[in-house]
KEPAMI-608734 format. One record per residue: x, y, z of N, C-alpha, C in turn; residue number from 0; residue in one letter. Coordinates in steps of 0.02 Angstrom, whole numbers. Atoms other than C-alpha are relative to their C-alpha. Layout:
<atoms>
n_c1;n_c2;n_c3;ca_c1;ca_c2;ca_c3;c_c1;c_c2;c_c3;seq;type
X;Y;Z;X;Y;Z;X;Y;Z;NUM;A $
...
</atoms>
This chain:
<atoms>
n_c1;n_c2;n_c3;ca_c1;ca_c2;ca_c3;c_c1;c_c2;c_c3;seq;type
-14;10;-71;-4555;-4156;-3531;1;-73;18;0;T $
3;72;-12;-4606;-4339;-3528;62;-35;-26;1;T $
-60;30;30;-4463;-4382;-3644;62;15;42;2;Q $
-57;-19;-42;-4339;-4285;-3534;0;-41;64;3;Q $
6;38;-62;-4405;-4372;-3379;22;-73;-11;4;F $
-20;68;16;-4385;-4542;-3463;75;-6;-10;5;G $
-73;0;11;-4208;-4499;-3516;37;3;66;6;T $
-33;-7;-66;-4163;-4446;-3338;-5;-66;39;7;M $
8;64;-36;-4234;-4610;-3268;49;-52;-27;8;M $
-46;47;31;-4130;-4711;-3392;71;13;24;9;S $
-68;-17;-23;-3973;-4616;-3344;10;-21;73;10;L $
-6;19;-72;-4010;-4645;-3158;10;-75;7;11;N $
-8;73;-3;-4028;-4831;-3190;72;-20;-18;12;K $
-69;15;20;-3860;-4834;-3279;48;16;56;13;V $
-44;-21;-54;-3778;-4738;-3137;-4;-48;58;14;I $
10;47;-56;-3854;-4855;-3007;35;-65;-14;15;I $
-33;63;17;-3794;-5009;-3101;76;6;5;16;K $
-72;-12;-4;-3619;-4936;-3118;23;3;73;17;V $
-16;-6;-71;-3621;-4893;-2932;2;-68;33;18;S $
2;67;-30;-3671;-5070;-2885;62;-40;-21;19;I $
-58;37;25;-3536;-5147;-2997;64;25;31;20;L $
-60;-29;-30;-3406;-5028;-2928;7;-21;73;21;F $
-1;20;-71;-3455;-5070;-2748;24;-72;7;22;S $
-20;70;-4;-3439;-5257;-2779;74;-7;-18;23;I $
-70;4;21;-3274;-5235;-2872;47;25;54;24;A $
-42;-27;-53;-3204;-5128;-2732;6;-48;58;25;A $
-2;47;-56;-3253;-5254;-2598;43;-60;-16;26;A $
-40;59;20;-3179;-5400;-2696;74;17;-3;27;V $
-70;-21;7;-3019;-5302;-2734;34;4;68;28;A $
-30;-7;-67;-2991;-5262;-2550;8;-68;32;29;I $
-6;67;-28;-3028;-5442;-2500;59;-37;-31;30;A $
-56;33;34;-2906;-5506;-2632;66;27;23;31;D $
-62;-31;-22;-2774;-5381;-2579;19;-22;70;32;E $
-13;21;-69;-2794;-5429;-2396;23;-71;4;33;T $
-20;70;0;-2786;-5615;-2430;69;-9;-29;34;V $
-66;5;31;-2636;-5591;-2544;56;20;47;35;A $
-52;-25;-45;-2544;-5503;-2404;13;-48;58;36;S $
-10;47;-55;-2562;-5651;-2284;53;-50;-20;37;T $
-50;51;15;-2424;-5782;-2269;-32;-59;-36;38;P $
27;55;39;-2442;-5930;-2387;-27;-55;44;39;S $
22;54;-44;-2462;-6048;-2240;-69;11;28;40;S $
65;-13;-29;-2622;-5961;-2187;-51;23;-51;41;T $
48;-22;51;-2704;-5918;-2353;-58;-49;-3;42;K $
58;42;10;-2880;-5984;-2376;-38;26;-61;43;R $
34;-20;61;-2981;-5982;-2537;-71;24;17;44;E $
68;-24;-8;-3139;-5878;-2543;-45;-38;-48;45;L $
42;44;41;-3275;-5995;-2605;-72;26;-2;46;K $
71;-14;7;-3449;-5958;-2673;-20;63;36;47;G $
25;-57;-39;-3533;-5846;-2545;50;19;53;48;D $
-53;-16;-47;-3367;-5827;-2455;-12;-33;68;49;A $
12;37;-62;-3397;-5963;-2326;59;10;48;50;E $
-53;-3;-50;-3299;-5953;-2163;39;-65;-2;51;L $
-42;60;0;-3153;-6073;-2166;49;5;58;52;S $
-47;0;-55;-3026;-6125;-2035;60;43;-18;53;Y $
-58;-42;10;-2883;-6003;-2015;10;43;61;54;G $
-15;-37;-60;-2802;-5890;-1889;-30;69;0;55;S $
27;-68;-1;-2865;-5722;-1948;-33;18;-66;56;Y $
31;-18;63;-2945;-5736;-2119;-76;-4;2;57;D $
72;5;-6;-3122;-5768;-2056;-34;67;-9;58;G $
32;-65;5;-3159;-5582;-2042;-2;25;-72;59;S $
-1;-20;70;-3108;-5555;-2223;-57;-33;-38;60;I $
52;37;35;-3225;-5691;-2286;-68;26;20;61;S $
65;-22;-24;-3369;-5632;-2177;-17;68;-28;62;M $
13;-68;25;-3351;-5451;-2231;-15;-1;-75;63;S $
12;4;71;-3342;-5498;-2414;-70;-25;-14;64;Y $
68;27;9;-3502;-5601;-2398;-52;54;16;65;A $
47;-53;-19;-3590;-5457;-2309;-5;52;-54;66;T $
0;-52;51;-3537;-5333;-2442;-37;-23;-63;67;S $
30;25;62;-3591;-5442;-2589;-76;-8;9;68;A $
72;11;-11;-3760;-5491;-2513;-37;66;9;69;K $
33;-64;-10;-3801;-5315;-2458;-10;36;-66;70;A $
4;-33;65;-3765;-5249;-2633;-53;-32;-43;71;T $
47;36;43;-3871;-5383;-2714;-72;8;22;72;K $
69;5;-25;-4024;-5381;-2602;-33;66;17;73;N $
29;-63;-20;-4050;-5199;-2557;-14;44;-60;74;K $
13;-49;53;-4113;-5052;-2659;66;34;-17;75;S $
-63;-30;23;-3985;-4949;-2753;32;45;53;76;A $
-27;-45;-50;-3966;-4817;-2619;26;-38;61;77;K $
-20;39;-58;-3962;-4942;-2476;61;-43;-15;78;E $
-56;43;19;-3842;-5054;-2573;65;40;1;79;A $
-60;-41;1;-3720;-4912;-2598;24;15;70;80;K $
-18;-15;-69;-3726;-4864;-2414;25;-62;36;81;E $
-20;63;-33;-3715;-5046;-2356;68;-22;-23;82;A $
-65;21;27;-3570;-5081;-2472;57;43;28;83;S $
-51;-45;-28;-3476;-4928;-2412;15;-17;72;84;T $
-9;17;-70;-3506;-4973;-2230;36;-66;8;85;K $
-31;66;-5;-3460;-5155;-2258;74;3;-18;86;A $
-69;-6;21;-3302;-5107;-2350;42;33;54;87;T $
-36;-35;-53;-3249;-4985;-2214;9;-45;60;88;K $
-4;45;-58;-3291;-5111;-2078;50;-55;-13;89;A $
-45;54;16;-3195;-5247;-2169;72;22;5;90;K $
-68;-25;-3;-3040;-5142;-2190;22;10;72;91;V $
-16;-12;-70;-3046;-5089;-2008;9;-65;38;92;S $
-2;63;-37;-3082;-5264;-1943;61;-41;-20;93;K $
-56;40;24;-2952;-5350;-2052;66;26;27;94;S $
-64;-28;-20;-2811;-5231;-2010;8;1;75;95;Y $
-7;1;-73;-2851;-5219;-1824;15;-71;23;96;S $
-13;69;-17;-2852;-5410;-1817;73;-18;-17;97;Y $
-69;13;20;-2689;-5418;-1913;50;31;48;98;S $
-45;-33;-46;-2610;-5293;-1796;2;-37;67;99;M $
1;38;-62;-2663;-5405;-1650;42;-63;-6;100;S $
-33;65;5;-2613;-5580;-1703;14;-20;-71;101;Y $
-13;15;70;-2596;-5569;-1892;72;15;-19;102;G $
-68;-11;23;-2443;-5529;-1998;38;55;36;103;P $
-34;-56;-32;-2407;-5367;-1906;6;-6;75;104;G $
0;5;-73;-2418;-5436;-1729;71;-2;28;105;C $
-66;-2;-32;-2275;-5422;-1605;19;-69;23;106;E $
-23;66;-17;-2176;-5582;-1590;25;-2;72;107;R $
-26;10;-68;-2129;-5654;-1421;76;11;0;108;S $
-72;-12;-5;-1956;-5600;-1363;38;-65;10;109;K $
-32;65;-11;-1922;-5784;-1327;0;-43;-63;110;C $
2;37;63;-1945;-5836;-1510;46;34;-50;111;V $
-42;-26;53;-1821;-5815;-1651;-44;35;-52;112;D $
45;-36;46;-1902;-5679;-1760;6;-24;-72;113;P $
-9;25;68;-1833;-5762;-1917;-36;-66;-11;114;D $
36;63;6;-1930;-5922;-1881;-73;15;-13;115;V $
72;-14;14;-2105;-5922;-1960;-44;-19;59;116;P $
47;15;-55;-2251;-5921;-1840;-30;-69;-8;117;R $
34;65;0;-2330;-6087;-1792;-75;13;-3;118;F $
72;-9;9;-2508;-6083;-1859;-33;-68;-3;119;I $
33;66;1;-2621;-6231;-1817;-52;-2;-55;120;V $
52;10;51;-2737;-6304;-1948;-69;-3;33;121;D $
62;5;-37;-2874;-6349;-1823;13;-40;64;122;R $
-7;42;-59;-2905;-6440;-1658;-57;-50;1;123;S $
49;55;0;-2996;-6604;-1628;1;-34;69;124;V $
2;44;-58;-3050;-6717;-1486;20;-70;-22;125;D $
-23;67;16;-2958;-6882;-1490;-22;-46;56;126;I $
20;50;-48;-3042;-7027;-1401;-53;22;50;127;G $
50;-24;-48;-3160;-6917;-1298;-71;-8;-27;128;D $
71;4;19;-3349;-6934;-1298;-33;68;7;129;T $
25;-68;5;-3367;-6745;-1297;-49;19;56;130;L $
42;-24;-55;-3432;-6699;-1125;-18;73;-12;131;L $
11;-72;12;-3415;-6517;-1177;38;19;-63;132;Q $
-31;-13;64;-3382;-6480;-1359;35;68;-2;133;K $
-39;-62;6;-3246;-6350;-1389;6;20;-74;134;E $
-6;-23;69;-3219;-6244;-1547;54;-38;-38;135;P $
-49;34;41;-3123;-6317;-1693;64;39;-8;136;D $
-62;-40;1;-2997;-6175;-1683;14;25;70;137;M $
-16;-26;-66;-2906;-6135;-1520;5;75;0;138;P $
-3;-73;-6;-2907;-5957;-1457;72;24;-2;139;K $
-66;-32;0;-2759;-5843;-1488;10;37;66;140;R $
-17;-40;-59;-2672;-5770;-1336;62;42;-13;141;C $
-58;-40;19;-2533;-5683;-1430;24;-21;-68;142;G $
-27;13;67;-2431;-5684;-1589;26;-71;-5;143;C $
-29;68;-1;-2345;-5848;-1539;-31;-40;57;144;D $
32;30;-58;-2473;-5910;-1414;-71;-24;-17;145;C $
67;26;6;-2629;-6019;-1411;-26;-19;69;146;Y $
34;26;-59;-2755;-6056;-1273;-43;-59;-21;147;T $
34;61;18;-2823;-6232;-1277;-35;-29;61;148;L $
38;31;-54;-2959;-6312;-1171;-26;-67;-22;149;K $
24;66;19;-3001;-6495;-1170;-75;-6;11;150;D $
73;9;-3;-3177;-6565;-1181;-20;-47;57;151;S $
15;44;-56;-3165;-6671;-1024;13;-73;-19;152;G $
-18;69;18;-3085;-6844;-1029;-56;-48;19;153;D $
50;51;-11;-3215;-6978;-1049;3;-48;-60;154;N $
-13;36;-62;-3175;-7123;-1040;64;24;35;155;P $
-59;-21;-37;-3039;-7104;-907;64;-11;-39;156;P $
-65;6;33;-2859;-7080;-964;29;-69;14;157;F $
-29;67;-6;-2792;-7254;-997;32;-16;-67;158;D $
-35;11;63;-2658;-7282;-1128;-20;-66;-33;159;L $
19;65;28;-2715;-7461;-1148;-66;4;-39;160;E $
65;-9;32;-2887;-7398;-1202;0;54;-53;161;L $
-5;-53;50;-2824;-7263;-1319;7;68;31;162;G $
-11;-68;-24;-2782;-7079;-1302;-66;37;8;163;D $
57;-45;-9;-2908;-6953;-1235;28;70;12;164;T $
-31;-67;-4;-2860;-6772;-1265;-31;47;-51;165;Q $
14;-52;51;-2890;-6608;-1356;66;15;-33;166;R $
-63;-6;37;-2760;-6589;-1493;-8;54;-54;167;F $
-3;-53;51;-2725;-6429;-1593;63;-12;-41;168;A $
-56;26;38;-2614;-6479;-1737;13;39;-64;169;Y $
-20;-22;67;-2523;-6433;-1894;28;-61;-36;170;R $
-23;57;38;-2497;-6564;-2028;66;18;-35;171;K $
-67;-16;22;-2313;-6570;-2073;30;-59;-38;172;V $
-37;51;36;-2209;-6666;-2199;74;14;8;173;T $
-70;-11;-16;-2033;-6673;-2127;23;-53;50;174;S $
-29;45;-49;-1917;-6788;-2031;53;35;42;175;T $
-49;-38;-38;-1814;-6648;-1955;-32;65;24;176;N $
32;-60;-27;-1901;-6523;-1842;1;-2;76;177;F $
8;-4;-73;-1922;-6464;-1663;-54;52;15;178;S $
51;-48;-24;-2064;-6377;-1571;13;12;74;179;I $
-13;-20;-69;-2041;-6282;-1409;-55;48;23;180;K $
50;-45;-26;-2165;-6192;-1296;5;4;76;181;S $
9;-7;-72;-2188;-6124;-1121;-72;-21;14;182;R $
67;29;-11;-2335;-6230;-1062;-23;14;71;183;T $
25;-20;-65;-2443;-6170;-919;-73;-23;10;184;C $
69;12;-17;-2601;-6230;-832;-32;66;21;185;G $
28;-67;-12;-2713;-6077;-833;-62;-3;44;186;V $
63;3;-37;-2886;-6125;-773;-21;-73;9;187;K $
26;66;-17;-2960;-6277;-688;-76;6;8;188;C $
73;-4;-1;-3146;-6306;-718;-30;-62;33;189;Y $
45;52;-21;-3273;-6409;-624;-69;22;-23;190;V $
59;-26;34;-3426;-6393;-733;17;68;-31;191;G $
-14;-67;26;-3436;-6208;-777;36;43;51;192;D $
-32;-38;-53;-3354;-6155;-614;76;-6;-4;193;E $
-73;0;1;-3171;-6104;-613;25;-5;72;194;I $
-32;8;-65;-3074;-6167;-462;75;6;-10;195;V $
-72;-12;6;-2893;-6132;-425;40;-52;37;196;Q $
-47;45;-35;-2776;-6278;-389;55;43;31;197;P $
3;68;-26;-2690;-6325;-279;-53;-12;53;198;P $
54;15;-46;-2860;-6336;-193;-22;-72;-12;199;I $
13;71;1;-2850;-6526;-193;-16;-27;-70;200;Q $
14;23;68;-2878;-6534;-382;62;5;-43;201;L $
-59;1;44;-2749;-6577;-513;-18;24;-70;202;D $
8;-18;70;-2730;-6494;-682;8;-62;-43;203;Y $
-12;53;48;-2736;-6605;-834;70;5;-29;204;G $
-65;0;33;-2585;-6646;-941;1;54;-53;205;R $
-8;-56;47;-2522;-6498;-1043;67;-10;-35;206;V $
-64;13;32;-2391;-6529;-1176;0;1;-75;207;G $
-12;1;72;-2323;-6551;-1351;-2;-72;-25;208;L $
10;68;25;-2358;-6699;-1462;13;-5;-75;209;E $
-6;19;71;-2315;-6782;-1628;-38;-65;-9;210;V $
42;59;11;-2440;-6908;-1697;5;-22;-73;211;R $
3;26;68;-2442;-7022;-1848;-68;14;-31;212;Q $
68;-14;24;-2631;-6998;-1862;-41;26;58;213;S $
45;-25;-52;-2781;-6933;-1765;-40;-57;33;214;L $
32;58;-30;-2835;-7108;-1717;24;-6;73;215;D $
-19;5;-71;-2836;-7138;-1526;57;-50;13;216;P $
-52;51;-9;-2717;-7287;-1550;61;12;-44;217;F $
-54;-17;45;-2597;-7198;-1667;68;-1;36;218;S $
-68;-10;-26;-2409;-7204;-1644;8;74;17;219;A $
-6;-70;-20;-2364;-7045;-1550;52;8;55;220;N $
-42;-20;-57;-2251;-6954;-1427;-33;61;30;221;V $
33;-55;-36;-2336;-6842;-1297;42;18;61;222;F $
-43;-24;-54;-2219;-6742;-1185;-37;55;37;223;I $
46;-44;-35;-2318;-6654;-1050;20;12;72;224;S $
-5;-6;-72;-2332;-6595;-872;-69;19;27;225;H $
60;-22;-36;-2473;-6577;-747;23;57;45;226;A $
-27;-57;-38;-2441;-6401;-681;-9;-8;76;227;P $
-3;3;-74;-2396;-6392;-495;1;-71;25;228;Q $
1;70;-23;-2380;-6581;-490;56;-42;-28;229;L $
-47;50;26;-2270;-6680;-611;17;14;-73;230;R $
-17;6;71;-2182;-6703;-778;-21;-69;-22;231;A $
27;64;22;-2249;-6843;-886;15;-9;-74;232;E $
-12;15;70;-2209;-6928;-1052;-33;-67;-17;233;W $
35;61;19;-2304;-7060;-1148;-2;-5;-76;234;S $
6;9;72;-2333;-7132;-1321;-7;-73;-19;235;G $
1;67;29;-2340;-7283;-1434;51;-3;-57;236;R $
-50;8;52;-2205;-7350;-1549;-31;-23;-66;237;E $
34;20;61;-2331;-7417;-1674;-75;1;13;238;K $
72;-2;-8;-2518;-7420;-1706;-24;-56;45;239;Y $
28;48;-48;-2609;-7505;-1562;54;-40;36;240;N $
-55;34;-34;-2440;-7549;-1490;-3;9;75;241;G $
-4;-6;-72;-2393;-7568;-1308;22;71;18;242;T $
-19;-70;-16;-2390;-7391;-1234;60;2;47;243;P $
-54;-13;-48;-2237;-7322;-1146;-15;65;36;244;F $
12;-62;-36;-2233;-7184;-1017;39;3;65;245;G $
-34;-10;-63;-2159;-7114;-859;-22;65;33;246;G $
20;-58;-40;-2186;-6986;-721;57;20;45;247;V $
-48;-25;-50;-2073;-6875;-616;-33;57;37;248;D $
37;-49;-41;-2143;-6773;-471;44;59;23;249;Y $
-43;-54;-25;-1994;-6657;-445;-16;69;-30;250;S $
14;-67;27;-2039;-6515;-568;-73;19;11;251;P $
70;-17;-15;-2199;-6459;-480;-13;74;-10;252;D $
7;-70;17;-2201;-6290;-566;-66;12;-37;253;E $
60;-18;38;-2349;-6197;-638;13;-1;-75;254;T $
-18;-4;71;-2258;-6172;-803;67;-34;-12;255;C $
-63;31;20;-2123;-6273;-890;11;11;-75;256;L $
-18;-3;70;-2031;-6254;-1055;11;-72;-24;257;W $
-7;67;29;-2047;-6411;-1161;24;6;-72;258;I $
-25;4;69;-1950;-6451;-1319;-5;-72;-23;259;T $
7;67;29;-1992;-6600;-1429;32;3;-70;260;L $
-39;-2;62;-1874;-6641;-1573;-4;-67;-37;261;T $
-3;59;43;-1881;-6762;-1719;60;5;-46;262;R $
-54;7;49;-1726;-6816;-1816;-5;-70;-29;263;K $
13;66;29;-1771;-6957;-1933;-55;-35;39;264;G $
48;37;-42;-1858;-7088;-1827;15;7;74;265;D $
-19;-10;-70;-1777;-7028;-1666;-35;62;28;266;K $
34;-55;-33;-1880;-6919;-1548;31;11;68;267;F $
-29;-18;-64;-1801;-6828;-1402;-38;58;29;268;T $
36;-55;-32;-1868;-6704;-1275;38;25;61;269;W $
-30;-31;-59;-1814;-6587;-1137;-52;43;36;270;T $
39;-46;-42;-1894;-6489;-995;48;54;26;271;Y $
-40;-53;-31;-1832;-6322;-927;-45;45;41;272;A $
37;-48;-41;-1886;-6202;-790;2;68;-33;273;Y $
-7;-70;19;-1917;-6017;-816;69;24;21;274;D $
-66;-27;-17;-1758;-5914;-812;2;22;73;275;A $
-6;-18;-70;-1696;-5890;-635;69;29;17;276;Y $
-66;-29;-11;-1514;-5834;-654;0;71;-29;277;I $
-2;-69;26;-1485;-5645;-672;32;3;-70;278;P $
-26;-5;68;-1459;-5602;-855;-34;-48;-48;279;G $
36;47;42;-1560;-5750;-918;-68;28;-18;280;E $
68;-16;20;-1722;-5726;-1013;-34;-63;-23;281;E $
40;57;24;-1860;-5846;-1055;16;-62;40;282;C $
-13;61;-38;-1814;-6025;-1011;70;-1;28;283;E $
-67;8;-28;-1667;-6075;-903;46;-31;-51;284;S $
-49;29;46;-1508;-6119;-995;13;-73;17;285;E $
-13;69;-22;-1504;-6283;-898;-64;-41;-4;286;F $
57;45;3;-1622;-6424;-943;-8;-36;67;287;D $
14;37;-62;-1705;-6517;-800;23;-72;-9;288;I $
-23;69;3;-1616;-6681;-768;-45;-43;44;289;D $
46;41;-37;-1755;-6798;-719;27;-70;13;290;L $
-30;65;-10;-1643;-6949;-730;-43;-58;-24;291;G $
44;53;22;-1774;-7047;-824;27;-34;-63;292;F $
-20;39;58;-1754;-7178;-958;-64;-25;-34;293;D $
-51;-24;46;-1777;-7168;-1103;1;77;-5;294;P $
-4;-71;15;-1715;-6994;-1144;-17;11;-74;295;V $
20;-3;70;-1761;-7034;-1323;-38;-64;-17;296;E $
37;58;23;-1872;-7154;-1418;3;-3;-76;297;V $
-2;9;73;-1861;-7224;-1594;-68;-27;-22;298;V $
66;19;25;-2028;-7233;-1685;1;6;-77;299;I $
1;0;73;-2049;-7279;-1868;-63;35;-25;300;D $
56;-39;26;-2166;-7137;-1916;14;21;-71;301;M $
-9;-23;69;-2196;-7082;-2094;24;73;0;302;S $
-25;-69;5;-2131;-6916;-2158;-55;51;17;303;E $
56;-44;-14;-2304;-6837;-2144;-31;-18;68;304;T $
25;10;-68;-2360;-6817;-1962;-40;60;22;305;V $
37;-54;-30;-2468;-6709;-1851;39;26;60;306;Y $
-41;-31;-52;-2373;-6588;-1739;-42;53;36;307;V $
40;-52;-32;-2455;-6484;-1604;-2;-1;75;308;G $
10;-14;-70;-2522;-6444;-1432;-56;-44;26;309;L $
51;46;-26;-2621;-6561;-1320;-15;15;73;310;A $
22;-6;-69;-2722;-6550;-1159;-45;-60;15;311;V $
38;60;-17;-2792;-6702;-1069;-12;-2;75;312;S $
17;2;-71;-2884;-6696;-902;-18;-71;22;313;S $
27;62;-28;-2923;-6841;-786;-76;5;2;314;E $
72;-2;-9;-3104;-6889;-764;-15;23;71;315;V $
17;-27;-65;-3177;-6787;-622;-46;-48;36;316;Y $
41;48;-38;-3245;-6902;-487;-18;28;69;317;S $
19;-31;-64;-3289;-6777;-350;58;36;33;318;G $
-52;-36;-37;-3191;-6677;-220;63;-42;8;319;P $
-66;31;-9;-3005;-6715;-202;21;-43;-59;320;N $
-21;40;58;-2994;-6786;-378;40;44;-49;321;S $
-37;-38;51;-2950;-6676;-528;-44;53;-31;322;S $
39;-47;39;-3003;-6535;-641;-43;-39;-49;323;C $
42;33;50;-3150;-6587;-748;22;21;-70;324;E $
-27;-27;63;-3083;-6475;-887;61;41;18;325;Y $
-60;-40;-9;-2911;-6395;-904;7;47;-59;326;T $
-16;-49;52;-2876;-6235;-1001;72;21;8;327;E $
-72;-13;-5;-2694;-6203;-1042;24;50;-51;328;A $
-35;-45;46;-2583;-6071;-1120;61;-36;-28;329;H $
-62;22;32;-2450;-6123;-1246;33;63;-26;330;F $
-31;-65;14;-2337;-5971;-1249;67;-8;-36;331;E $
-66;-2;34;-2186;-5925;-1356;12;-64;-40;332;S $
-8;61;40;-2215;-6070;-1476;51;14;-56;333;I $
-51;-7;52;-2063;-6093;-1588;7;-67;-36;334;E $
-2;61;41;-2069;-6220;-1729;53;8;-54;335;F $
-56;-2;48;-1906;-6248;-1824;-4;-64;-41;336;V $
14;57;42;-1928;-6362;-1973;38;4;-66;337;C $
-32;5;65;-1833;-6421;-2127;-44;-41;-46;338;E $
42;36;48;-1932;-6472;-2281;-44;48;-38;339;G $
41;-42;43;-2049;-6408;-2414;-71;9;26;340;D $
69;-3;-26;-2210;-6439;-2315;1;6;75;341;S $
-5;-12;-72;-2172;-6369;-2143;-56;46;23;342;C $
</atoms>
């Protein structure tokens, strides 16, 4: 009887070990399968304990894999099997529900060419700000082709002579021939943690599209923006720490504007457009806004590798009748058309 009992215990140990190995293998296989199914531009490598890395929707995969592996390692055999099963089921559910929202299976904006790959940012950073209110390194998704971006509060005040102050969500691109377009809207105006609604005497910050040579506040750049319900605005530098250029036009005082920024070689051009207003039109109007400003283009000797993305920059709040302390904006229907191997 003792010998039979010992034999049964040995068999149970073997079964438990096999069960643990199978659980880990299943979790890793599903993680690998899920990562393999993501577009190459958003793949992230699972490292060590499956640390969370920047990405648009792969964080849940990494987190679930780490949970599954640790639960299997640290718990008893029975608990490990149950934890692994739950983690695997949760991971599959979480990964696919996320993908169906804003991942590979999400519904593209009707205003974006479905054959154009989605614009996925690498991360977002504060440029020139002293971080009054630190924001996450990844902007929030508001749709398949949409990001929500909030600045950290301009400090020091916006002054091109003193360097740029803004929140910038970017994608690093190697190309001299591309264009980025988006419907840019001021969504929320903050004073501290309180949301106020302009036009109650407060101005939204600048909301727009930008190309930068680097993330330095004095970098050569082109920033095409608008302050919703107030003005269109353009600014930049032709070289590092160079004399800034810029202009303002107060005629397009709309909440939302379509902005397109194009690079062809060293030539950068831009256009503004209203929402569609003629019957039969969809998305932006077929007619660009003629602001009558000069220049309509600028030549900047930027390298082939640049930072392309979305930017928000508020004024410094100085009390009633001044501006939003923080601006949160939607960048909708983002369409990035690019030629090159590293777009």
